[in-house]
Every structure is written in C-alpha cells, then in structure tokens.
C-alpha positions, 0 to 999 in steps of 0.5 A, spaced: 620 111 097 612 111 097 609 105 094 605 105 088 598 103 089 594 100 083 588 103 081 582 099 082 580 094 076 579 096 069 579 091 063 583 092 057 585 089 051 586 081 050 582 080 057 588 083 061 586 088 067 590 094 067 590 100 072 585 106 070 583 112 073 576 112 071 571 107 068 571 106 061 564 108 058 560 102 055 556 102 049 549 100 051 543 097 046 537 101 048 531 098 051 526 096 046 518 097 048 515 091 050 510 088 046 503 088 048 501 082 052 495 077 049 488 079 052 483 075 054 479 072 048 471 073 048 467 066 049 466 062 042 459 064 040 453 067 044 449 062 048 442 064 051 443 061 057 444 066 063 450 063 066 454 063 060 451 070 058 454 072 065 460 068 063 461 072 057 460 079 061 465 077 066 470 076 060 468 083 057 469 086 064 476 082 065 478 084 058 476 091 059 480 091 066 486 089 062 485 094 056 485 100 061 490 097 066 495 095 060 495 088 062 500 089 068 506 093 069 509 096 062 516 093 063 522 095 058 527 089 056 532 087 060 539 092 059 543 088 054 550 092 055 556 090 051 560 085 054 565 084 049 571 087 054 569 084 060 572 077 063 568 071 060 566 069 067 563 076 068 559 076 061 556 069 063 554 071 070 550 077 066 548 073 060 545 068 065 541 073 069 538 076 063 536 070 060 532 068 066 529 075 066 527 074 059 524 067 061 520 070 066 519 077 066 514 078 071 518 075 077 521 081 081 526 076 084 529 075 077 530 082 076 533 083 082 538 077 081 539 081 074 540 087 078 545 084 083 549 081 077 550 088 074 551 092 080 557 086 082 561 088 076 560 096 076 554 096 071 551 102 075 546 104 070 544 097 068 543 095 075 539 101 077 534 099 071 533 092 073 532 094 080 527 099 078 523 093 074 524 089 080 521 095 085 515 096 080 513 088 080 514 088 088 512 095 091 513 093 098 520 090 098 525 095 101 531 091 098 530 093 091 529 100 093 535 100 097 539 096 092 537 101 086 539 107 091 546 103 091 547 103 084 545 110 083 549 113 089 555 115 084 550 116 078 544 120 080 545 122 088 538 126 088 534 119 086 539 115 090 536 119 096 529 118 094 530 111 093 533 110 100 528 114 104 523 109 100 527 103 103 527 106 110 519 107 109 518 100 107 523 097 113 526 102 118 530 097 121 535 096 116 540 100 118 545 100 112 539 104 109 539 109 114 547 110 114 546 111 106 541 116 107 546 120 112 552 119 107 547 122 102 545 128 106 553 129 107 554 129 100 549 134 099 552 138 105 546 138 109 550 136 116 544 137 120 540 132 116 546 127 116 546 127 124 539 126 125 539 120 121 546 117 124 542 118 131 536 114 128 541 108 127 544 109 134 537 109 137 535 103 133 541 099 134 541 100 142 548 103 142 554 098 142 549 092 144 548 090 137 551 090 130 557 093 132 560 095 125 554 099 124 554 102 131 561 104 129 560 107 123 554 111 126 558 113 132 564 115 127 560 119 122 556 123 128 562 124 132 566 127 126 560 132 124 559 134 131 567 135 132 566 140 125 561 144 129 566 145 135 562 140 139 567 136 142 564 134 149 559 130 145 563 128 139 569 125 143 565 119 147 562 118 140 569 117 137 571 113 143 565 108 142 566 108 135 574 106 136 572 101 141 567 097 136 572 098 130 579 098 133 582 096 126 579 103 122 585 108 121 579 113 119 576 113 127 583 113 130 585 120 125 579 123 127 580 122 135 587 124 134 584 131 131 579 131 137 584 130 142 589 135 140 583 140 140 582 138 147 589 139 149 590 132 150 597 131 147 599 124 149 593 121 147 593 125 140 600 122 139 598 115 140 592 116 136 595 119 130 601 113 130 595 108 130 592 112 124 598 111 120 599 104 121 591 102 120 587 102 113 583 108 112 577 104 111 571 103 115 567 097 114 559 096 115 555 090 116 550 090 110 547 083 108 544 086 102 550 088 099 554 082 101 549 078 097 550 082 091 558 081 092 557 074 092 554 074 086 560 076 082 564 072 078 569 068 082 575 072 081 572 079 081 568 077 088 574 074 091 578 080 089 573 085 092 573 080 099 580 081 099 580 088 099 575 088 104 580 083 108 586 088 107 581 094 110 579 090 116 586 088 118 586 081 116 592 080 111 592 073 111 585 072 109 587 077 103 593 073 101 589 066 101 583 069 097 589 072 092 592 065 092 585 062 090 584 067 085 591 065 082 589 058 082 583 059 077 586 065 073 594 063 073 595 068 067 592 074 070 598 079 072 594 083 076 593 078 081 600 076 082 602 084 083 596 084 088 599 078 092 606 082 092 603 088 095 600 084 100 606 080 102 610 086 102 605 089 107 606 083 111 614 084 111 615 078 107 619 082 101 623 076 098 616 073 097 613 079 094 619 080 089 617 073 087 610 075 086 612 081 082 617 078 078 611 073 076 607 079 074 612 081 070 613 075 066 605 075 065 605 082 063 612 085 062 610 092 061 606 092 068 608 099 070 606 098 078 609 092 079 616 095 076 616 100 080 614 097 087 619 091 085 624 096 084 623 099 091 624 093 095 630 091 090 633 098 092 632 097 099 636 090 099 642 093 095 640 091 088 641 098 085 642 096 078 636 091 077 632 097 081 634 102 076 633 098 070 626 096 072 624 104 073 627 106 067 623 100 063 617 104 067 619 110 064 619 107 057 612 105 058 609 111 061 614 117 060 614 122 066 611 117 071 612 121 078 613 114 081 618 112 077 622 118 077 622 119 084 624 112 085 630 113 080 632 119 085 632 115 091 636 109 087 641 115 085 641 117 092 643 110 095 648 110 090 651 116 092 650 120 086 646 126 089 646 131 083 643 125 079 638 124 085 636 131 085 635 131 077 630 125 078 626 128 084 625 135 081 622 132 075 618 128 079 616 134 083 614 137 076 609 132 075 606 132 082 608 139 085 604 138 091 607 131 093 610 132 100 614 126 100 618 129 094 619 135 097 622 131 103 627 127 098 629 133 095 631 136 102 634 130 104 639 130 098 640 138 099 642 137 107 647 132 105 650 137 100 650 142 106 645 146 102 641 148 108 637 154 106 634 150 100 633 144 104 630 147 110 625 151 105 623 144 102 623 141 109 618 146 111 613 145 105 613 137 106 611 139 114 606 144 112 603 139 107 603 133 112 604 136 119 603 129 122 609 126 119 614 125 124 620 123 119 619 130 115 619 134 122 625 130 124 629 132 118 627 139 119 629 140 126 635 136 125 637 141 119 635 147 123 640 144 129 645 143 123 645 151 122 645 152 129 638 154 130 637 150 136 631 155 138 628 153 131 629 146 132 625 146 139 619 150 135 619 144 130 619 139 136 614 143 140 609 144 134 610 136 133 608 135 140 602 139 140 600 135 134 601 128 137 608 127 132 613 126 138 620 126 135 625 121 137 628 121 144 635 120 142 634 127 138 631 131 143 637 129 148 642 131 143 638 138 142 638 139 150 645 138 150 646 144 145 640 148 148 636 147 154 629 146 152 624 152 152 618 152 156 613 148 152 608 153 149 
C-alpha cells in the first residue's frame, strides 16, 4: 500500500494546518501613494550681506533639486496583507518587520528584512514589492535583486529572470544566482542558454574543489541536458561527478541509471536505479541568502522547512529532532504529530509512528492523511479491524478518496475477501486511472483468483507506467509462467535486466527449471 503524502502547509480555520493543493488567495490592502516629503524652507528674511545671499541662493538651488528630483525615490507604503488566517507567530514577524519600515522608510535593509519576512512565509507578491523598494534604495546591492527574483520565480518568470541577470551583473561570483538563471532558462525551454549558465557555475567554482552542493547541482543539470541531446559521452562524467558530490540525491542516481542503460551498462544501471528508489528525489544547494530568509521564519515554520530539507538530505534523525522541538512549542498542532509519524515510519519505527499518528488524531480526529497512513501500518501488523475503521472514517470525511479506497482494498485482500478487495480497488482506479500501484493490486487479486488473462492485462499496464519497478515486473513474469508462457516470462525478465530491474535469483532459478534461459537480446 502506498503511503499518503500530505501536501505542503496551508492554514485553515481555527489556526489548524490542513492539506491543500494550492495556496489560498490572500486579500491585500492596496498600497497608498506616499505623501510628499518636506522641502527645505527658504531662509527667514532677506539679508544684504553677500554670505547670507549666497546661503539663500544655495537654499533655493537645493530646493530646486528636491523639487526636480522628487525628494528621493518615490516608494509605496509597505505591503499590508490580511494576516488574520496566518499563525500568530507569522503575523507577529511580519508586523514587526513592517513597523520597522514605517519607522525608517529610507533603509534598504529594513525593506529587505520585510521582504524576508514575506518570502519566508510564502507571501510572494508582497516579498517582491518589498525587495523592489530595497533595490531602489540600494541599486548596487545584488542581494535584493536575487531575492526579488526568488520571490517572482513562480509569479512572473520573465521579470524573475531579468532580476536574476541583474544580480549576476552586480555579483558574478554568487553561484546560486547563476543556477537560478539556468533553471529559468530551462523553464522557458531554452536548453542552450541553460547549459551556458551551468558551465559558468562550474568554471567559477573550479569543478569539485569548492561549494560541492552547487557544483553537484550544476554538473547534474548540465549532464541531464547533454544526455537529452544524446551527448552521452560528455553527460556521463558530469553526472558521475554530481553523484560523488551529492550521493544522497535520488534525482542524480535516476539520471545516471538512464544514461548507463543507454550506454549498454546494464549492471551499473540496475545499481543506480535501486539507489534512486531508496533516496529522496530532491537536490539541495548552498544558498546563504535563502538560508537567511528561512531563518527569519516564525519558529514552527522555519523548523518545519528545515525538517523537510533534512529529510531530503537523508538525515531523518535531524528531521525528527526538529519535529520534536516544534511539538514542544506547538503541542496542539496535529500536523506536527502527523509529520513525526511519517518520519518515524520511514525509519522503520512503526510502533512509535502509530503513537504519533494517534496523537495527531486526538488533536484533530478528521485528519485524513493520518487516518490512512496509520491504517496501513495497522493492517501490516495484523490489526485489520482498526485499520478498516480508520479508512472508512477517512471516506466519511472525503468520499472517494483514492488512498482510502486503495487501502480498504488491501485490507480486504489481507483478510481473504477478494471480491470485496476488487470492488475497492476498482473504485480507487476510477479516481486515479493512471496509478500503477492500483493496477498492480488488482492484478494480484485477479491472479490469486486464477483470472490470469485479466491479471496479465493489469500487470502490463502497471509495468508500462513504472518500468523500473521490479515488484510489478515480477508479478507479470510469475503470472505469465503460471499460464505456461515461459518465453513471455523470460522476455519480461530480460527487459527488466536492460532497464536495471533484475528479478529475484530464486524466481529466475525456478524459471530456468521450466525453460532454459534464451539468449539475452
């Protein structure tokens, strides 16, 4: 059974955190035009002496400069979004930063701090506006340009790229800016420009000798683009260098597996594919400016973001510590216990995970993801009754939830109720027709019922959708062998070998007894 993964955070009623697919739109207070600033007043009274006359002339000249120049940059009021639905800590951080700007609107650092407060809590348009003001006041400071680009990345990609290129002009040595420029070029389907930018990063960083995370990112992205062009000879050493620098990245391992297969190195492809499945897909970079932004986040949100980063970097123990620290400061937050349960389950500590999920459900009984994930572990431990109860409760909250339907199918199958299991799986497939795991689950039940033709059809769909999954491929090969189609089973095994998905040795041994292995094609 597949675990349900909660969507990133959204703040719901009564301060609870609830899963959501997209960020809720905030109402905003339009920024008012700033009042004109006081002008220099003329001297009191006219004097006949030359020095005072010159002083008066200078005052007039200064006044003229102020009038013609507008008295400095014409800045808007700082953004004032609706904070009523944010966590109190978040609202306080933003309010403090905004008051600081109102106290000293000519300080670029205060505008930058306000931008950080907004960006750290995903108020992207507001962050972009604050960083624009900071950049106006400090035209030569690359930081505000780069951070404004980060705020605009998913809002206005064209402007984000313009800001990134300006940041690079101001400081060519800040590698994260050039990496972002490469990603933006990829986003607008300009791989040639992206490759140029990644090469610049590697040239400036000196290959593997400094900033290994950023070298790994540039090597990976450049190698992936070269592989897409068919330039495997240049791509392979770049991807191998990236993996040596960031061995915890599943994305790099998956890219290597694809290149190894294309170069005919089946064994190395198999090893890389297995490694990719056991690692998180994320690839972290070293970005001190964004680290500083994240550190501005209110305590719970900042630690949560760092906990996710620790998970992605293969450090579940650090993520666990951060989650427990968050729970100490927010003991009533159901989502924190839910995330802790997921963390513990990934570490194989299922009893502790169940306890964490149970606490989440005490805090918020309708937490669908906690109901489903805990039901999976309960079913695996043999407590089918409680597992089923939790899934049915999840369906009461979200009718036709595919995860709950699929879990109910697995529970019924474990209980020997095959017909009922098929019913649940078919309902789940109606909600997510492309889910390979559901096709595989249906195929397993059909094969157990000796409905081999229909089972083979569903196994083939699952394998086609996820060709590197050895368990799906094993189910198909075993079912083909059960019908006497040993040649078909060998074809499935050989195709898996080409893709790096080797079937178990004991199964292949039994298959050889039934039919000598044909020549590998």
